[in-house]
N, C-alpha and C positions, 0 to 999 in steps of 0.2 A: 499469404499470411492470414487473411481473414478466414479462409477455408480451414486452415490448420487450427486456428483458435476455436472455430466453431466445433470441429471434431473433438478437440481436447475438452471443451466444455460439456459436450454430450457425454464423453467417456467418464468425466468426473461426476456428472449428474447421475449416470447409471450406477456408479459405485456407491454414491450416497443413497440412492433409492434402494439398492439391494441391502445396504446396511440397515436402513429403516424398516424394510419389509421383513427381514429375517433376523435382525440383530437384537440388541438390547432395548429396543424401543417398543416392545409389546408384541413382536412377532413370535417366531418359534426359536427354541434354544436347544442346544445339545448339552447333555449332562454326563460327566464322567466322575465317578466317586469310588471309594473303596471302604473296606471294613477293617476293624481291629478288635481282636479278642485278647483278654488277659493271658490265656494259655492256649495251646493247640488242642482243640477238640477233635479236629478232623485231619487225619494223617495224609489225605489225598491232595493237599494243597501244594502249590509250587513253593520253592524257596523264596522267601521275601525278607532276606537279611535279618533273620531271627524274630521277625514280628509274626504273631499268630493272626490268622485271617479266617474269614468264613467263605471257603471255596465252594463252588458249585451249589450255591444257594439260590432260592427264588426271591426275586426283588419285585415288590409291588409298590407302585406310586399311585396315590389317590389324591386328586385335586379337591379343592374345597367344594366344587360343584358335584363331586361324587364320581367323576370320570376316572377310569382305572387304566394303568399301563403296566405291562409285565416285561421283565427281562430276567437274566440270570447273572450271577457273578462267575468269573472265570476261576481258574485254580489259584490265582493270586488274590482272590476276594474283591476284584475290581469289577465294576459294571459300567455300562454305557447306554444312554438312551438318546435317540435323535428326535428332533423336531417337537420338543415339548412347548406348549404355549406358556407365556409368562404367567406367573402365579405361584401360590404356595402349594406344596405337596407334602403329604404324610408318607414317609417311606418305611416299608417293612422289609427286612432282609431275613429270610427264614431258611433253616435247614434242620431237619429232624426236630429236636426239642429246643433248639437255640433260636432266639429272635433278637435281632438288633433293630433299633428304630431311630429315625431322625426326621427332621423337617428341613426341607430345602425351599428357598424362595428364589424363583428365576425372574428376571435376569440378574438380580443383585446378589445372588448366593455366592459365597466364597466356599469352594469345595472343602469339606472337612470329612474326616472318617466317621462312619457310623461306629460308635463305641459305647462304653458304659455311660459316659456323660450324656451323649445325645439320647441314649435310651432313657436315662433318668428324666430328661426334659420332657420326653413324650409320655412317660409314666405319670408325671405330675399333671400334664395337660389332660390326659385321659381320665384321671381321677377327678379333676375339677369339672370336666365336661359331664361326667356322670352325675355329680352333685348339682351343678349349676349350668345346664346346657346353654351354649352361646355366650358364655362369660367372656371369652377372648378369642381373637382370630388365630388361625393356624400359624400365621407368620409371627405372632407374639410369642410362640414357643421358644424362638431363638433368644428372646430376652430373659428367659429363665436361666440365671447364671449362678446365683448364690445357693448352690446345692450342697448340703452338708456332706463332708467326706465320708461319713458313716453310711449314708444312703448309696453313694457311688460304690463304696466297698461292698455293700450287700448285693448290688447289681453285678459287680465284678465277680463275686463269689458264685453267684448263680451261673454266670457265663462260664467261669472257670470249671465248674462242675457240669457243664453242658446242659443247664436247665434254662427254661424260658423265664426271664424275670417278670413277665406279665402274668404268670400264674404262680410264681414263687411266694409262699405265705410270708416269709421274712421281708421280702422286698415290698410286697403290698402293704404290710403293716407299717413299714417305715415311711412309705409314701402317704398313707392315711394320716399318720402322726404328724408329718410335716405340713400337710394341707390343713389339718385341724388346728394346728398351732400358728398357721399363717406363714406365708413366705416373706 
């Protein structure tokens, strides 16, 4: 009985140690996410129940320390990255002239699609960073929630027409007006 209890305790201890070393306590994390576009820009995507995606795109994750990871989306606009350290990441998903962006924070990130809304969050962050470097942390981007529908629509229109919202004059003007008038 004593030997069985000892083996059981060792086994449970190993499971707990493995969870702490590679789980949500600051170790490494795996990330699975996907993309969403207002309309289909790229006809080579897989069928995704009527939802437009960004297939075969380059995905770049940049940590706050400047370290960069790369992967690609599959034909369904999904991507996967293994063994990411805990922290905040700026994610750029690019194909041709289309760019979606979002911020993820591991391990507490709840997967959500990179779309017009997440791209607006990063557009606002990028504009504020240009004006006032170091104003807020990358993880604070997720707290930007009260984005006017008109700005989201401008980003959707740029994406719908397969244009990069980060260089689209109407989008950039909308972001500048929003930031100038305060969030």
